[in-house]
C-alpha positions, 0 to 999 in steps of 0.5 A: 334106243332099240339099236345100240353098238358096243365099241372095243379097242381092237381093230376099228373098222375100215369096211362099209358094212361095220362103219354103216352099223357105227353111224347108223346106231341109236347110240354108241357105248365105248370100251375105255380107250375106244373112245380115242378111235371113235373120236378119231372116225368122228371129232363130233361123236358123243357115246351114250357111255365109256364103260371099263377100268379106265386104263387106257383112257387118256386124261384129257378124254376123262376130264372131257367126258367125265358125264359120261364114264361109268368106272368099273374097277372089279377084274372078274371080267373084261371091259366088253362085259362090263359094257354089255352088262352097262348096256342090258341094264341101263337100255333093256330096250334094246333089241339089236346089240353090234359089237364092233372093234372086238378083234384084231390086233391081240389073238388073245383078246379075239378069241376071248371076245368071240368066246364070249359071245356063247357065255352071254347066252348063259349069263344073261336074259337075251330074250329076242335080242340080236347080239353080234361081233361085226368086223372087216371080215364077217359077223359071228354070233351065238345059237343056243338050240335048233334053228334056221339062219336066213344067211343067203347062198355062198357064204362062208360058214363056220360053227364052234362049240365047247360041248362035245356032247352036241350033235347037230344035223344041218342042211344048207351047207356044202359039207353036212354037219351030221356025225361031227364031234365038237371036241377040237375047234377045226372040226366044223370050220371052212364051210360054205351055204349052198341054199339061202337058209341054213337049217341046223338041228341040235340034240339037245339045247346048247350054245355054239358059234356061228361065223360068217363072211 
């Protein structure tokens, strides 16, 4: 399975692109109660796994899908991280992991889940895997060093980092990142791509979160 989706229990997507990612995936892993939303979208859906502490999964569905349930009781990590851990353990061949339903409904979950994309670059050996959060409003992914991003011209672009020693120079953005000090979340937001390829040069390896529309 090269292309897997992790479905969280946030706002279920309604736009064509995230729905295409869901419907075309080789397999879907549900975080706990997200199974209900998947079945509302497609009553015939058969997720390859339902992972979490099962605090939001109705008893009827727990019985119906008992063979696919992986009950994780520890509370050090949220259900998204438990699902990511399961995917990397059980399907190391997966090259693209798309996370849906990770935003919306609760701002604290949204902020926490977006931040986890940066944490995953440190927690797991992701190699060349493409890991992203996709919603009706855009795509988020983490980068860890200098890179060229083929994003297209005229897209909204924001970048975040918790590392205030990180310096980034850029090419292909309306407002260059040169000189930005990452000591506040808003510092490099609300930008726009002016060229098909955005080049980012880090002064040292670090973790940053990119969000594009």
